[in-house]
PLY file of the C-alpha trace (Angstrom):
ply
format ascii 1.0
element vertex 423
property float x
property float y
property float z
element edge 422
property int vertex1
property int vertex2
end_header
28.24 -0.94 -14.41
25.87 -3.76 -15.37
23.11 -2.76 -17.81
19.61 -4.19 -18.19
17.09 -3.19 -20.86
13.38 -3.71 -20.40
10.12 -2.39 -21.78
8.47 -1.73 -18.41
10.28 -1.17 -15.11
8.19 -1.31 -11.93
9.93 0.21 -8.93
8.54 -1.23 -5.71
6.83 -4.59 -5.20
4.20 -3.60 -2.66
0.46 -3.89 -3.24
0.53 -1.47 -6.18
3.82 -2.62 -7.70
3.10 -6.35 -7.47
-0.15 -5.98 -9.38
1.33 -3.44 -11.82
4.11 -5.87 -12.80
1.70 -8.77 -13.30
-0.68 -6.59 -15.33
2.09 -5.30 -17.59
3.36 -8.82 -18.27
-0.14 -10.17 -18.92
-0.54 -7.40 -21.48
2.57 -8.60 -23.31
5.17 -6.10 -22.14
8.59 -7.33 -21.07
8.63 -6.26 -17.44
11.18 -6.00 -14.65
10.10 -5.56 -11.02
12.61 -4.34 -8.43
11.86 -4.53 -4.71
14.05 -3.72 -1.69
12.67 -6.58 0.45
13.30 -10.28 -0.24
9.61 -10.72 -1.14
6.70 -8.79 -2.64
3.46 -7.70 -0.98
4.30 -4.43 0.72
2.15 -3.61 3.71
0.73 -7.15 3.76
4.12 -8.88 3.99
6.74 -6.31 4.99
4.49 -4.78 7.66
2.13 -7.66 8.39
-1.28 -6.04 7.82
-3.68 -8.90 6.94
-6.61 -6.77 5.77
-7.83 -6.39 2.17
-8.93 -2.82 2.83
-10.80 -1.19 -0.04
-12.10 -4.36 -1.71
-15.75 -3.67 -0.87
-18.22 -0.96 0.10
-18.71 -0.92 3.88
-22.44 -0.17 3.62
-23.44 -2.90 1.20
-20.51 -5.31 1.04
-20.45 -4.86 -2.72
-17.04 -5.68 -4.21
-15.76 -2.55 -5.96
-12.25 -3.64 -7.02
-12.11 -6.70 -9.27
-9.37 -7.94 -11.58
-6.07 -9.13 -10.10
-6.85 -7.97 -6.50
-9.99 -10.11 -6.39
-8.07 -12.95 -8.05
-5.59 -12.80 -5.16
-8.38 -12.99 -2.61
-9.91 -15.97 -4.43
-6.57 -17.81 -4.52
-6.19 -17.17 -0.79
-9.54 -18.86 -0.20
-11.31 -15.73 1.08
-13.62 -15.23 -1.91
-15.12 -17.22 -4.77
-14.78 -16.57 -8.51
-17.51 -14.20 -9.68
-18.44 -13.17 -6.14
-20.07 -9.73 -6.06
-20.44 -9.07 -2.32
-18.33 -9.94 0.71
-18.56 -9.62 4.50
-16.77 -8.26 6.34
-16.08 -5.50 3.84
-12.35 -5.68 4.67
-11.64 -9.41 4.88
-8.47 -10.68 6.49
-6.12 -13.34 5.18
-4.97 -16.13 7.49
-1.28 -16.14 6.54
1.06 -13.43 5.32
3.52 -16.23 4.47
0.99 -17.71 2.05
0.67 -14.29 0.47
4.44 -14.18 -0.10
4.27 -17.54 -1.87
1.28 -16.46 -3.94
3.05 -13.27 -4.98
6.12 -15.28 -5.97
3.94 -17.61 -8.03
2.22 -14.77 -9.88
5.55 -13.11 -10.61
7.25 -16.26 -11.87
4.36 -17.61 -13.96
5.25 -15.40 -16.93
8.70 -16.69 -17.78
10.95 -14.15 -19.47
8.08 -11.67 -19.79
8.40 -10.83 -16.10
11.69 -10.80 -14.23
12.08 -9.93 -10.55
14.98 -8.54 -8.57
14.49 -8.69 -4.80
17.02 -7.13 -2.41
17.22 -4.25 -4.88
16.95 -0.56 -3.99
16.32 2.25 -6.44
18.98 4.88 -5.82
19.16 7.27 -8.80
17.29 8.41 -11.91
18.74 9.74 -15.16
16.49 12.13 -17.08
17.17 13.58 -20.52
14.73 16.15 -21.75
11.33 14.93 -20.61
12.21 11.22 -20.49
13.68 8.87 -17.93
16.58 7.21 -19.76
17.80 5.06 -16.88
17.09 4.07 -13.30
20.07 3.07 -11.20
19.55 0.39 -8.56
21.85 -1.17 -5.98
21.95 -4.87 -5.12
24.42 -7.76 -4.82
25.61 -7.01 -8.36
26.66 -3.52 -7.24
25.19 -0.53 -9.05
23.00 -1.63 -11.98
21.76 0.66 -14.75
18.25 -0.24 -15.96
17.10 1.29 -19.26
13.31 1.06 -19.62
10.76 2.29 -22.12
8.23 3.02 -19.37
8.71 3.36 -15.60
6.06 2.82 -12.92
6.84 4.40 -9.57
5.21 2.18 -6.95
7.68 3.05 -4.20
4.97 4.53 -1.98
7.18 7.56 -1.33
7.32 8.75 -4.97
11.11 8.32 -4.88
11.55 7.88 -8.63
9.22 10.75 -9.48
10.87 13.06 -6.94
14.38 12.27 -8.14
13.25 12.75 -11.75
12.11 16.30 -11.00
8.37 15.66 -10.94
6.51 18.10 -8.68
5.53 16.43 -5.40
3.96 17.55 -2.15
4.00 16.27 1.39
1.56 17.12 4.15
3.27 18.36 7.31
3.18 16.74 9.71
2.68 13.39 7.99
0.43 10.84 9.57
2.26 8.70 12.13
3.88 5.37 11.27
2.91 2.07 12.86
4.95 -1.06 13.59
2.65 -4.07 13.60
3.47 -7.05 15.81
2.16 -10.41 16.96
1.96 -12.08 20.39
1.40 -15.81 20.86
-0.27 -17.90 23.56
-2.79 -15.23 24.55
-5.90 -16.33 26.42
-8.90 -14.44 25.08
-11.68 -13.21 27.35
-14.37 -10.55 27.31
-12.37 -7.91 29.17
-9.04 -8.44 27.40
-9.08 -5.36 25.16
-10.35 -3.08 27.91
-7.67 -4.30 30.32
-4.96 -3.96 27.66
-6.03 -0.39 26.95
-5.99 0.52 30.61
-2.51 -0.95 30.99
-1.22 1.20 28.10
-2.80 4.31 29.60
-1.04 3.60 32.89
2.27 2.93 31.12
2.01 6.26 29.36
1.34 8.04 32.64
4.45 6.40 34.08
6.48 7.71 31.13
7.16 4.24 29.68
5.21 4.75 26.45
5.25 8.01 24.47
2.21 7.41 22.30
-0.26 4.74 21.17
-3.68 4.21 19.65
-6.45 1.67 20.19
-5.10 -0.86 20.89
-6.33 -3.12 18.12
-6.05 -6.75 19.24
-7.17 -9.03 16.41
-7.15 -12.84 16.44
-7.11 -13.50 12.70
-4.07 -15.79 12.41
-4.82 -18.18 15.30
-7.24 -18.41 18.21
-4.46 -17.71 20.72
-2.39 -15.25 18.68
-2.95 -11.50 18.97
-2.10 -9.39 15.95
-1.56 -5.87 17.32
-1.83 -2.48 15.72
-1.25 0.11 18.41
2.22 1.61 17.88
2.17 5.25 16.82
5.41 6.99 15.83
5.46 10.49 14.27
8.14 11.08 11.67
9.18 11.75 8.09
9.50 8.54 6.09
11.36 10.34 3.29
14.25 11.25 5.62
16.70 8.37 6.16
17.71 9.44 9.67
14.13 10.02 10.81
12.92 6.75 9.30
15.67 4.92 11.16
14.66 6.64 14.41
11.03 5.64 13.81
11.95 1.98 13.28
13.95 1.97 16.53
11.17 3.72 18.46
8.54 1.40 17.00
10.36 -1.72 18.15
10.89 -0.26 21.61
7.22 0.68 21.93
6.03 -2.73 20.71
8.18 -4.49 23.29
6.98 -2.12 26.03
3.37 -2.94 25.18
4.09 -6.67 25.25
6.00 -6.42 28.55
3.31 -4.34 30.23
0.56 -6.70 29.12
2.47 -9.81 30.18
3.11 -8.30 33.61
-0.28 -6.69 34.25
-3.08 -8.04 32.01
-4.82 -11.38 32.68
-4.64 -13.49 29.54
-1.08 -12.48 28.68
0.61 -14.33 31.59
2.10 -17.09 29.42
2.35 -15.11 26.18
5.45 -14.64 24.07
6.50 -12.08 21.46
6.41 -13.70 18.00
7.56 -11.04 15.55
7.27 -7.46 14.41
7.58 -5.74 11.08
10.00 -6.34 9.53
9.31 -2.78 8.32
7.35 -0.04 10.02
4.13 0.81 8.22
4.06 4.19 6.45
0.70 5.86 5.87
1.80 9.07 4.22
4.81 10.68 2.60
5.26 12.30 -0.82
2.48 12.47 -3.40
2.97 13.56 -6.99
1.20 16.59 -8.39
-0.05 14.96 -11.55
-2.30 15.62 -14.50
-5.27 15.61 -12.12
-5.27 16.06 -8.35
-8.07 14.10 -6.71
-9.75 16.01 -3.89
-11.93 15.09 -0.93
-14.70 17.08 -2.61
-14.44 14.83 -5.67
-14.77 11.81 -3.41
-17.65 13.06 -1.30
-19.60 14.40 -4.29
-18.84 11.22 -6.25
-17.58 13.15 -9.23
-17.64 11.00 -12.37
-14.57 10.79 -14.60
-14.51 9.47 -18.16
-10.99 8.21 -17.52
-11.84 6.46 -14.23
-9.69 3.33 -13.82
-10.32 2.34 -10.18
-13.19 2.57 -7.71
-12.36 3.72 -4.18
-14.52 3.16 -1.13
-12.47 3.55 2.07
-13.35 6.19 4.64
-11.34 9.41 5.08
-8.82 7.85 7.41
-6.34 10.34 8.87
-4.43 9.33 12.02
-3.37 12.13 14.39
0.12 12.43 15.88
-1.03 11.85 19.44
-2.53 9.14 21.61
-6.13 8.20 20.81
-7.12 5.62 23.39
-9.84 3.23 22.25
-9.81 4.43 18.66
-7.44 4.94 15.73
-8.79 8.27 14.53
-9.47 11.55 16.29
-12.46 10.86 18.60
-13.53 14.48 18.22
-13.91 14.18 14.46
-16.83 12.34 12.84
-15.97 9.42 10.58
-16.60 10.38 6.97
-17.56 7.30 4.94
-18.04 8.06 1.24
-20.00 5.96 -1.19
-17.88 4.25 -3.87
-16.18 6.84 -6.07
-14.06 7.19 -9.23
-10.26 7.48 -9.27
-9.18 8.86 -12.67
-6.21 7.81 -14.78
-5.04 11.43 -14.62
-3.96 10.86 -11.00
-1.44 8.25 -12.20
0.06 10.51 -14.89
2.83 12.90 -13.84
3.93 16.21 -15.30
7.37 16.99 -16.80
8.32 13.34 -17.41
6.60 11.62 -20.33
7.41 7.95 -19.71
6.59 7.73 -16.00
3.41 6.56 -14.28
2.74 6.23 -10.55
0.56 3.83 -8.59
-0.41 3.49 -4.96
-0.40 6.00 -2.15
1.97 8.37 -3.99
-0.60 9.08 -6.72
-1.88 12.61 -7.32
-4.36 13.46 -4.58
-4.76 15.92 -1.75
-3.81 14.77 1.73
-7.45 14.34 2.71
-8.35 12.40 -0.44
-5.25 10.22 -0.13
-6.31 9.21 3.38
-8.98 7.15 1.58
-7.14 6.06 -1.57
-3.96 4.91 0.21
-5.27 1.52 1.39
-4.07 -1.85 0.11
-6.69 -2.98 -2.43
-7.25 0.51 -3.85
-3.47 0.65 -4.40
-3.66 -2.74 -6.13
-6.34 -1.41 -8.45
-4.17 1.56 -9.34
-1.33 -0.86 -9.96
-3.37 -2.86 -12.45
-4.32 0.36 -14.24
-0.72 1.58 -14.40
0.64 -1.78 -15.55
-2.01 -2.08 -18.25
-1.37 1.49 -19.40
2.39 0.90 -19.53
1.89 -2.12 -21.77
-0.50 -0.20 -24.01
2.10 2.54 -24.36
4.81 0.03 -25.29
2.63 -1.75 -27.84
1.37 1.50 -29.31
4.86 3.03 -29.37
3.64 6.13 -27.51
4.48 7.69 -24.17
2.13 6.95 -21.26
1.36 10.67 -21.01
-0.09 10.47 -24.55
-2.48 7.64 -23.71
-6.18 8.23 -23.46
-7.44 7.33 -20.02
-10.65 6.13 -21.65
-8.61 3.65 -23.69
-6.97 2.40 -20.48
-10.36 2.03 -18.85
-11.69 0.05 -21.82
-8.67 -2.27 -21.71
-9.21 -2.88 -17.99
-12.91 -3.57 -18.47
-12.14 -6.10 -21.21
-10.04 -7.97 -18.63
-12.66 -7.94 -15.89
-11.06 -5.05 -14.03
-11.41 -1.28 -13.88
-14.00 0.85 -12.10
-17.61 0.02 -11.40
-19.82 1.37 -14.16
-22.06 2.87 -11.47
-19.95 3.42 -8.34
0 1
1 2
2 3
3 4
4 5
5 6
6 7
7 8
8 9
9 10
10 11
11 12
12 13
13 14
14 15
15 16
16 17
17 18
18 19
19 20
20 21
21 22
22 23
23 24
24 25
25 26
26 27
27 28
28 29
29 30
30 31
31 32
32 33
33 34
34 35
35 36
36 37
37 38
38 39
39 40
40 41
41 42
42 43
43 44
44 45
45 46
46 47
47 48
48 49
49 50
50 51
51 52
52 53
53 54
54 55
55 56
56 57
57 58
58 59
59 60
60 61
61 62
62 63
63 64
64 65
65 66
66 67
67 68
68 69
69 70
70 71
71 72
72 73
73 74
74 75
75 76
76 77
77 78
78 79
79 80
80 81
81 82
82 83
83 84
84 85
85 86
86 87
87 88
88 89
89 90
90 91
91 92
92 93
93 94
94 95
95 96
96 97
97 98
98 99
99 100
100 101
101 102
102 103
103 104
104 105
105 106
106 107
107 108
108 109
109 110
110 111
111 112
112 113
113 114
114 115
115 116
116 117
117 118
118 119
119 120
120 121
121 122
122 123
123 124
124 125
125 126
126 127
127 128
128 129
129 130
130 131
131 132
132 133
133 134
134 135
135 136
136 137
137 138
138 139
139 140
140 141
141 142
142 143
143 144
144 145
145 146
146 147
147 148
148 149
149 150
150 151
151 152
152 153
153 154
154 155
155 156
156 157
157 158
158 159
159 160
160 161
161 162
162 163
163 164
164 165
165 166
166 167
167 168
168 169
169 170
170 171
171 172
172 173
173 174
174 175
175 176
176 177
177 178
178 179
179 180
180 181
181 182
182 183
183 184
184 185
185 186
186 187
187 188
188 189
189 190
190 191
191 192
192 193
193 194
194 195
195 196
196 197
197 198
198 199
199 200
200 201
201 202
202 203
203 204
204 205
205 206
206 207
207 208
208 209
209 210
210 211
211 212
212 213
213 214
214 215
215 216
216 217
217 218
218 219
219 220
220 221
221 222
222 223
223 224
224 225
225 226
226 227
227 228
228 229
229 230
230 231
231 232
232 233
233 234
234 235
235 236
236 237
237 238
238 239
239 240
240 241
241 242
242 243
243 244
244 245
245 246
246 247
247 248
248 249
249 250
250 251
251 252
252 253
253 254
254 255
255 256
256 257
257 258
258 259
259 260
260 261
261 262
262 263
263 264
264 265
265 266
266 267
267 268
268 269
269 270
270 271
271 272
272 273
273 274
274 275
275 276
276 277
277 278
278 279
279 280
280 281
281 282
282 283
283 284
284 285
285 286
286 287
287 288
288 289
289 290
290 291
291 292
292 293
293 294
294 295
295 296
296 297
297 298
298 299
299 300
300 301
301 302
302 303
303 304
304 305
305 306
306 307
307 308
308 309
309 310
310 311
311 312
312 313
313 314
314 315
315 316
316 317
317 318
318 319
319 320
320 321
321 322
322 323
323 324
324 325
325 326
326 327
327 328
328 329
329 330
330 331
331 332
332 333
333 334
334 335
335 336
336 337
337 338
338 339
339 340
340 341
341 342
342 343
343 344
344 345
345 346
346 347
347 348
348 349
349 350
350 351
351 352
352 353
353 354
354 355
355 356
356 357
357 358
358 359
359 360
360 361
361 362
362 363
363 364
364 365
365 366
366 367
367 368
368 369
369 370
370 371
371 372
372 373
373 374
374 375
375 376
376 377
377 378
378 379
379 380
380 381
381 382
382 383
383 384
384 385
385 386
386 387
387 388
388 389
389 390
390 391
391 392
392 393
393 394
394 395
395 396
396 397
397 398
398 399
399 400
400 401
401 402
402 403
403 404
404 405
405 406
406 407
407 408
408 409
409 410
410 411
411 412
412 413
413 414
414 415
415 416
416 417
417 418
418 419
419 420
420 421
421 422
């Protein structure tokens, strides 16, 4: 079996993992990023979501996550260096393909300090005592044994942590998954969304469509191209068979929506299906039970943490496993929009394994709290914190679990990142 040694191993190249790998390398740790897709970017590129959710406070437009996430937005031409406020509060990017190229550039700018293996799936973890000694991955080289000093689990599903014996939890049922898709040559008009919604309601009554939400029809890529988020598939993303079923159902539902609209909705007469996915979007699966478990009460009361490393700001965003026509969330439940709040380093630190950190939606939080912290830019902020902490641990020759969260926060602040001083 091929062997690779590295100081920091980042598992998963989504929003959290991409930024974690760059942060670790910039802090002078030899880093290896492994990602199952042929590109980085996670929900932005593998699912197609163009929103920078969590970058700014909805009420004021104040940017709450700086550092590498804001750098990405600047390089994409959607913000300016030093900008403090932005509208809309969740700006969209105009090309997910550009984001792939930008991610590649960031990952390859560091020479031997940062290596990347795409088409690579984590498949096993070797633990001795309280330490991960090796992570086994599978790719075109076969099974490869990676021996890191520090591991960052940015898989979204807490795969590494779970296989290493770290306590995890999973809300049942999990929030539904969504396959995003795009339709070209759509003629926009004032009644388009209303007519599209009515057509989906009728399709469901005819038994052609099991479930949907919205629909969200957004023209952010081109004036005649509809980006659609409307597919809703219940399932367990940590179960291989159920995840496969969800992907199949998602594609079928997306095509049904397109067909129904083309046949029945003015504006879609000459439209064509561009693409979907390529992966279904997963909102919720495993979360670690870490040093600190962030709660909805912490968020709503704006509890301050000395070891805060990220500022969150997204609303409590839980999707139900049923049709919600005209909306994404339960229309019977009020939208709870918190003010910007602290996310502590303790939510990235696991128990039982000393050289493992997590970042992204699998961090330590209750299901309700995670419905806010799970979004793309908040995950990026956690990634920068985890990557910086991993490098500090390597340089200081200590385990990540021994690090002071205050020290991590100070390092982030010195690099123009970290939480707002007054969220």
